[in-house]
N, C-alpha and C positions, 0 to 999 in steps of 0.2 A: 504493500500499500505507501503511494504516494502522498507523503505530506510536505507542504512549504509552509514554514511555521514564521510568518512576520513581529520584527518588535524594534520600542525603540520611540515609536510614535509619542508625542504628546502636544504642551501647549509652548509656545516658545516664543517670543518678542520679534520682532522685525532686528535683522540684523543678526542674531542668532543664526546658532548652529543645534542640527543633531545629526545622529550616526543611526540608520535602520540598518537590519540585519534580519535575514532570512535563512533560517535555519532549515538545512534539507534533508529528509532522511526514506530510503525508497528508490532513490537516483544518487548518480553520482553527477554534481555536478559542473566539474571540468567536461563531462562530455556533450554538456547543454549550450545552448546560447541562453545565457543566462537575462532577465532583464528585470526593470521597476516602471511600472505603469502607474497612472495616477487617475484619480475622478472626484469631482469637484461637483459640489451639488449643481444639478440641471446641466450636466455638459459630458459630453462624451467623455470615455478613458483613452488615454492618451500616453503616447511613448514616454519615458521621463530618460532612460540609458539603458543600455545592453554592453553586454560584456562575448563575444566568442571563444570558441573551444580555444584558441589562438592566442587569446587574451586582447583583440581588437575591440578597442571601446567607440560607442557611436553614444551623441547626447539630445536632443531636444537645444534646439538655438535659445529658450529659455533660458537655461539653465546651464548653459554653456559656461566654463571658468569658474562656477559657484560650486558645482554638485561632483563627485567623483564614485564612478563608480570600483569594486573590486571584490575578487573573491578568495577564497585560502580553502584552498583543496584538503588539508590537514584537516579542518572542523568543518567541513562540507556545507560552507554556508555562505553567504554574498553578503555584502555590503553596501548601504547607498551612505556617502558622508554629505551632507547637507551643508554648505558655511553661506553666510550672507542671504539666509532666508528673508523672502517678502510675503506679505500676507495673498498675493498671486500663489503664493506656494499651496497654500490649503488647500488639502483633498485628504481621500484614504489612496494610499498607497499601497499598490498590489508588488507580489515578486511574482515573475513567473520565469517555468523552463521550459524553451521546445525545442526540439528535434525535429522538424521538418521531415526528414529522410525516414525516420521511425513512425513519424504520424504521432507525436507525443507531444501534447501542449499541458502544460500545469499549470493552477493557480494558486497562491495564498489567499487567506481571509481574508487580509486588508488591514491596512494599522492607520487610524488617525494621526496625518499629522496640522495643529492650528496654529498659524502664527496670527499672533496680535497682539497688541499693544492694552 
């Protein structure tokens, strides 16, 4: 059984930082494209960042230079370091594991991030 468990969300003031974690079980994160997505109220889910099996990273323009995605193979965990947070970053953040060639796609349950003074 595959599980992606996000943690690290919360309330932070504008300009602050948070680090989200996605602990995986049932899969090996290094064998998947791992990503973070977010969904704000009334909006569609959108891509935040991805990291491929060879370590290539990709970011939404809105978070470039502020967010960093990384993975720790030993802990089978993916992280999203978020700096210089803005109110518009407020959303539920979801972890995703994708291996298109295997027809596999998994989602975590999400963690709330609220940026407000």
